[in-house]
Every structure is written in structure tokens, then in C-alpha cells.
mmCIF file as gemmi writes it, N, C-alpha and C atoms, coordinates in Angstrom:
data_model
loop_
_atom_site.group_PDB
_atom_site.id
_atom_site.type_symbol
_atom_site.label_atom_id
_atom_site.label_alt_id
_atom_site.label_comp_id
_atom_site.label_asym_id
_atom_site.label_entity_id
_atom_site.label_seq_id
_atom_site.pdbx_PDB_ins_code
_atom_site.Cartn_x
_atom_site.Cartn_y
_atom_site.Cartn_z
_atom_site.occupancy
_atom_site.B_iso_or_equiv
_atom_site.pdbx_formal_charge
_atom_site.auth_seq_id
_atom_site.auth_asym_id
_atom_site.pdbx_PDB_model_num
ATOM 1 N N . UNK Axp A 1 ? 0.842 -1.162 0 1 0 ? 1 A 1
ATOM 2 C CA . UNK Axp A 1 ? 0 0 0 1 0 ? 1 A 1
ATOM 3 C C . UNK Axp A 1 ? 0.895 1.236 0 1 0 ? 1 A 1
ATOM 4 N N . UNK Axp A 2 ? 0.517 2.2 -0.799 1 0 ? 2 A 1
ATOM 5 C CA . UNK Axp A 2 ? 1.241 3.462 -0.849 1 0 ? 2 A 1
ATOM 6 C C . UNK Axp A 2 ? 0.339 4.521 -0.24 1 0 ? 2 A 1
ATOM 7 N N . UNK Axp A 3 ? 0.799 5.132 0.833 1 0 ? 3 A 1
ATOM 8 C CA . UNK Axp A 3 ? -0.006 6.159 1.484 1 0 ? 3 A 1
ATOM 9 C C . UNK Axp A 3 ? 0.229 7.509 0.833 1 0 ? 3 A 1
ATOM 10 N N . UNK Axp A 4 ? -0.669 8.425 1.099 1 0 ? 4 A 1
ATOM 11 C CA . UNK Axp A 4 ? -0.529 9.775 0.571 1 0 ? 4 A 1
ATOM 12 C C . UNK Axp A 4 ? 0.188 10.692 1.555 1 0 ? 4 A 1
ATOM 13 N N . UNK Axp A 5 ? 0.384 10.23 2.791 1 0 ? 5 A 1
ATOM 14 C CA . UNK Axp A 5 ? 0.996 11.075 3.803 1 0 ? 5 A 1
ATOM 15 C C . UNK Axp A 5 ? 2.517 11.085 3.722 1 0 ? 5 A 1
ATOM 16 N N . UNK Axp A 6 ? 3.114 9.958 3.472 1 0 ? 6 A 1
ATOM 17 C CA . UNK Axp A 6 ? 4.567 9.849 3.472 1 0 ? 6 A 1
ATOM 18 C C . UNK Axp A 6 ? 5.072 9.544 2.069 1 0 ? 6 A 1
ATOM 19 N N . UNK Axp A 7 ? 6.297 9.963 1.812 1 0 ? 7 A 1
ATOM 20 C CA . UNK Axp A 7 ? 6.937 9.638 0.546 1 0 ? 7 A 1
ATOM 21 C C . UNK Axp A 7 ? 7.269 8.146 0.575 1 0 ? 7 A 1
ATOM 22 N N . UNK Axp A 8 ? 6.649 7.328 -0.292 1 0 ? 8 A 1
ATOM 23 C CA . UNK Axp A 8 ? 6.86 5.882 -0.232 1 0 ? 8 A 1
ATOM 24 C C . UNK Axp A 8 ? 8.259 5.456 -0.66 1 0 ? 8 A 1
ATOM 25 N N . UNK Axp A 9 ? 8.922 6.291 -1.443 1 0 ? 9 A 1
ATOM 26 C CA . UNK Axp A 9 ? 10.255 5.968 -1.937 1 0 ? 9 A 1
ATOM 27 C C . UNK Axp A 9 ? 11.163 7.173 -1.724 1 0 ? 9 A 1
ATOM 28 N N . UNK Axp A 10 ? 11.612 7.4 -0.5 1 0 ? 10 A 1
ATOM 29 C CA . UNK Axp A 10 ? 12.355 8.63 -0.198 1 0 ? 10 A 1
ATOM 30 C C . UNK Axp A 10 ? 13.671 8.784 -0.955 1 0 ? 10 A 1
ATOM 31 N N . UNK Axp A 11 ? 14.301 7.695 -1.356 1 0 ? 11 A 1
ATOM 32 C CA . UNK Axp A 11 ? 15.591 7.788 -2.042 1 0 ? 11 A 1
ATOM 33 C C . UNK Axp A 11 ? 15.457 7.753 -3.566 1 0 ? 11 A 1
ATOM 34 N N . UNK Axp A 12 ? 14.236 7.771 -4.067 1 0 ? 12 A 1
ATOM 35 C CA . UNK Axp A 12 ? 14.015 7.673 -5.504 1 0 ? 12 A 1
ATOM 36 C C . UNK Axp A 12 ? 13.872 9.072 -6.105 1 0 ? 12 A 1
ATOM 37 N N . UNK Axp A 13 ? 14.48 9.258 -7.278 1 0 ? 13 A 1
ATOM 38 C CA . UNK Axp A 13 ? 14.344 10.533 -7.979 1 0 ? 13 A 1
ATOM 39 C C . UNK Axp A 13 ? 12.903 10.697 -8.455 1 0 ? 13 A 1
ATOM 40 N N . UNK Axp A 14 ? 12.427 11.929 -8.483 1 0 ? 14 A 1
ATOM 41 C CA . UNK Axp A 14 ? 11.046 12.206 -8.883 1 0 ? 14 A 1
ATOM 42 C C . UNK Axp A 14 ? 10.757 11.713 -10.296 1 0 ? 14 A 1
ATOM 43 N N . UNK Axp A 15 ? 11.734 11.826 -11.2 1 0 ? 15 A 1
ATOM 44 C CA . UNK Axp A 15 ? 11.527 11.396 -12.585 1 0 ? 15 A 1
ATOM 45 C C . UNK Axp A 15 ? 11.243 9.901 -12.667 1 0 ? 15 A 1
ATOM 46 N N . UNK Axp A 16 ? 11.943 9.128 -11.858 1 0 ? 16 A 1
ATOM 47 C CA . UNK Axp A 16 ? 11.743 7.673 -11.85 1 0 ? 16 A 1
ATOM 48 C C . UNK Axp A 16 ? 10.354 7.352 -11.31 1 0 ? 16 A 1
ATOM 49 N N . UNK Axp A 17 ? 9.963 8.026 -10.227 1 0 ? 17 A 1
ATOM 50 C CA . UNK Axp A 17 ? 8.64 7.804 -9.65 1 0 ? 17 A 1
ATOM 51 C C . UNK Axp A 17 ? 7.549 8.198 -10.646 1 0 ? 17 A 1
ATOM 52 N N . UNK Axp A 18 ? 7.747 9.312 -11.35 1 0 ? 18 A 1
ATOM 53 C CA . UNK Axp A 18 ? 6.771 9.747 -12.356 1 0 ? 18 A 1
ATOM 54 C C . UNK Axp A 18 ? 6.619 8.705 -13.458 1 0 ? 18 A 1
ATOM 55 N N . UNK Axp A 19 ? 7.738 8.109 -13.867 1 0 ? 19 A 1
ATOM 56 C CA . UNK Axp A 19 ? 7.697 7.075 -14.907 1 0 ? 19 A 1
ATOM 57 C C . UNK Axp A 19 ? 6.928 5.848 -14.424 1 0 ? 19 A 1
ATOM 58 N N . UNK Axp A 20 ? 7.156 5.46 -13.178 1 0 ? 20 A 1
ATOM 59 C CA . UNK Axp A 20 ? 6.429 4.316 -12.607 1 0 ? 20 A 1
ATOM 60 C C . UNK Axp A 20 ? 4.936 4.619 -12.553 1 0 ? 20 A 1
ATOM 61 N N . UNK Axp A 21 ? 4.578 5.812 -12.079 1 0 ? 21 A 1
ATOM 62 C CA . UNK Axp A 21 ? 3.168 6.193 -11.978 1 0 ? 21 A 1
ATOM 63 C C . UNK Axp A 21 ? 2.501 6.2 -13.349 1 0 ? 21 A 1
ATOM 64 N N . UNK Axp A 22 ? 3.198 6.713 -14.353 1 0 ? 22 A 1
ATOM 65 C CA . UNK Axp A 22 ? 2.655 6.747 -15.714 1 0 ? 22 A 1
ATOM 66 C C . UNK Axp A 22 ? 2.456 5.333 -16.255 1 0 ? 22 A 1
ATOM 67 N N . UNK Axp A 23 ? 3.418 4.46 -15.988 1 0 ? 23 A 1
ATOM 68 C CA . UNK Axp A 23 ? 3.321 3.077 -16.45 1 0 ? 23 A 1
ATOM 69 C C . UNK Axp A 23 ? 2.138 2.369 -15.802 1 0 ? 23 A 1
ATOM 70 N N . UNK Axp A 24 ? 1.941 2.588 -14.506 1 0 ? 24 A 1
ATOM 71 C CA . UNK Axp A 24 ? 0.807 1.975 -13.807 1 0 ? 24 A 1
ATOM 72 C C . UNK Axp A 24 ? -0.506 2.481 -14.392 1 0 ? 24 A 1
ATOM 73 N N . UNK Axp A 25 ? -0.557 3.786 -14.674 1 0 ? 25 A 1
ATOM 74 C CA . UNK Axp A 25 ? -1.781 4.378 -15.213 1 0 ? 25 A 1
ATOM 75 C C . UNK Axp A 25 ? -2.095 3.859 -16.616 1 0 ? 25 A 1
ATOM 76 N N . UNK Axp A 26 ? -1.08 3.696 -17.448 1 0 ? 26 A 1
ATOM 77 C CA . UNK Axp A 26 ? -1.287 3.28 -18.837 1 0 ? 26 A 1
ATOM 78 C C . UNK Axp A 26 ? -1.486 1.777 -18.986 1 0 ? 26 A 1
ATOM 79 N N . UNK Axp A 27 ? -0.904 0.998 -18.109 1 0 ? 27 A 1
ATOM 80 C CA . UNK Axp A 27 ? -0.981 -0.462 -18.197 1 0 ? 27 A 1
ATOM 81 C C . UNK Axp A 27 ? -1.705 -0.973 -16.962 1 0 ? 27 A 1
ATOM 82 N N . UNK Axp A 28 ? -2.902 -1.442 -17.161 1 0 ? 28 A 1
ATOM 83 C CA . UNK Axp A 28 ? -3.757 -1.815 -16.042 1 0 ? 28 A 1
ATOM 84 C C . UNK Axp A 28 ? -3.426 -3.182 -15.46 1 0 ? 28 A 1
ATOM 85 N N . UNK Axp A 29 ? -2.427 -3.848 -15.977 1 0 ? 29 A 1
ATOM 86 C CA . UNK Axp A 29 ? -2.083 -5.17 -15.491 1 0 ? 29 A 1
ATOM 87 C C . UNK Axp A 29 ? -3.023 -6.219 -16.062 1 0 ? 29 A 1
ATOM 88 N N . UNK Axp A 30 ? -2.756 -7.447 -15.75 1 0 ? 30 A 1
ATOM 89 C CA . UNK Axp A 30 ? -3.537 -8.553 -16.302 1 0 ? 30 A 1
ATOM 90 C C . UNK Axp A 30 ? -4.992 -8.493 -15.859 1 0 ? 30 A 1
ATOM 91 N N . UNK Axp A 31 ? -5.235 -8.261 -14.572 1 0 ? 31 A 1
ATOM 92 C CA . UNK Axp A 31 ? -6.621 -8.217 -14.101 1 0 ? 31 A 1
ATOM 93 C C . UNK Axp A 31 ? -7.386 -7.071 -14.739 1 0 ? 31 A 1
ATOM 94 N N . UNK Axp A 32 ? -6.74 -5.929 -14.858 1 0 ? 32 A 1
ATOM 95 C CA . UNK Axp A 32 ? -7.391 -4.794 -15.505 1 0 ? 32 A 1
ATOM 96 C C . UNK Axp A 32 ? -7.7 -5.087 -16.961 1 0 ? 32 A 1
ATOM 97 N N . UNK Axp A 33 ? -6.754 -5.716 -17.64 1 0 ? 33 A 1
ATOM 98 C CA . UNK Axp A 33 ? -6.95 -6.062 -19.05 1 0 ? 33 A 1
ATOM 99 C C . UNK Axp A 33 ? -8.108 -7.045 -19.203 1 0 ? 33 A 1
ATOM 100 N N . UNK Axp A 34 ? -8.149 -8.064 -18.345 1 0 ? 34 A 1
ATOM 101 C CA . UNK Axp A 34 ? -9.237 -9.039 -18.415 1 0 ? 34 A 1
ATOM 102 C C . UNK Axp A 34 ? -10.58 -8.389 -18.107 1 0 ? 34 A 1
ATOM 103 N N . UNK Axp A 35 ? -10.597 -7.463 -17.149 1 0 ? 35 A 1
ATOM 104 C CA . UNK Axp A 35 ? -11.827 -6.758 -16.808 1 0 ? 35 A 1
ATOM 105 C C . UNK Axp A 35 ? -12.321 -5.941 -18 1 0 ? 35 A 1
ATOM 106 N N . UNK Axp A 36 ? -11.42 -5.198 -18.635 1 0 ? 36 A 1
ATOM 107 C CA . UNK Axp A 36 ? -11.792 -4.38 -19.789 1 0 ? 36 A 1
ATOM 108 C C . UNK Axp A 36 ? -12.322 -5.262 -20.916 1 0 ? 36 A 1
ATOM 109 N N . UNK Axp A 37 ? -11.66 -6.377 -21.182 1 0 ? 37 A 1
ATOM 110 C CA . UNK Axp A 37 ? -12.121 -7.298 -22.226 1 0 ? 37 A 1
ATOM 111 C C . UNK Axp A 37 ? -13.496 -7.866 -21.884 1 0 ? 37 A 1
ATOM 112 N N . UNK Axp A 38 ? -13.717 -8.188 -20.613 1 0 ? 38 A 1
ATOM 113 C CA . UNK Axp A 38 ? -15.002 -8.717 -20.173 1 0 ? 38 A 1
ATOM 114 C C . UNK Axp A 38 ? -16.113 -7.684 -20.369 1 0 ? 38 A 1
ATOM 115 N N . UNK Axp A 39 ? -15.833 -6.439 -20.019 1 0 ? 39 A 1
ATOM 116 C CA . UNK Axp A 39 ? -16.834 -5.385 -20.178 1 0 ? 39 A 1
ATOM 117 C C . UNK Axp A 39 ? -17.143 -5.133 -21.651 1 0 ? 39 A 1
ATOM 118 N N . UNK Axp A 40 ? -16.123 -5.172 -22.491 1 0 ? 40 A 1
ATOM 119 C CA . UNK Axp A 40 ? -16.346 -4.989 -23.927 1 0 ? 40 A 1
ATOM 120 C C . UNK Axp A 40 ? -17.201 -6.123 -24.482 1 0 ? 40 A 1
ATOM 121 N N . UNK Axp A 41 ? -16.957 -7.346 -24.021 1 0 ? 41 A 1
ATOM 122 C CA . UNK Axp A 41 ? -17.727 -8.496 -24.484 1 0 ? 41 A 1
ATOM 123 C C . UNK Axp A 41 ? -19.189 -8.381 -24.045 1 0 ? 41 A 1
ATOM 124 N N . UNK Axp A 42 ? -19.422 -7.895 -22.839 1 0 ? 42 A 1
ATOM 125 C CA . UNK Axp A 42 ? -20.796 -7.739 -22.346 1 0 ? 42 A 1
ATOM 126 C C . UNK Axp A 42 ? -21.546 -6.653 -23.111 1 0 ? 42 A 1
ATOM 127 N N . UNK Axp A 43 ? -20.848 -5.619 -23.528 1 0 ? 43 A 1
ATOM 128 C CA . UNK Axp A 43 ? -21.499 -4.545 -24.285 1 0 ? 43 A 1
ATOM 129 C C . UNK Axp A 43 ? -21.996 -5.038 -25.637 1 0 ? 43 A 1
ATOM 130 N N . UNK Axp A 44 ? -21.286 -5.999 -26.212 1 0 ? 44 A 1
ATOM 131 C CA . UNK Axp A 44 ? -21.656 -6.465 -27.548 1 0 ? 44 A 1
ATOM 132 C C . UNK Axp A 44 ? -22.756 -7.525 -27.523 1 0 ? 44 A 1
ATOM 133 N N . UNK Axp A 45 ? -23.228 -7.906 -26.355 1 0 ? 45 A 1
ATOM 134 C CA . UNK Axp A 45 ? -24.311 -8.914 -26.247 1 0 ? 45 A 1
ATOM 135 C C . UNK Axp A 45 ? -25.649 -8.226 -26.412 1 0 ? 45 A 1
């Protein structure tokens, strides 16, 4: 879990953290991908 109160990665450069955040936002992971595919399939029924 990453809290909003404390810096979760105090020794990490901001650019690296920004890249990680962007990657998480753009790539929803396997569960996210399966969920999106499932919702698309339900819409076409």
C-alpha cells in the first residue's frame, strides 16, 4: 500500500517515480486487461 501522507520511496528521484506512476496508469495489469475485455464483451451482447 502506498499512502498519501509519506513519501513511499524517499531515495528515488522524482523522474523515476513519475515514470512508474505513468506506467501503472497506462498499463492496467492482467486483471485490468481481463476486466476491460469482459466489459467490452458484455457490451456487444
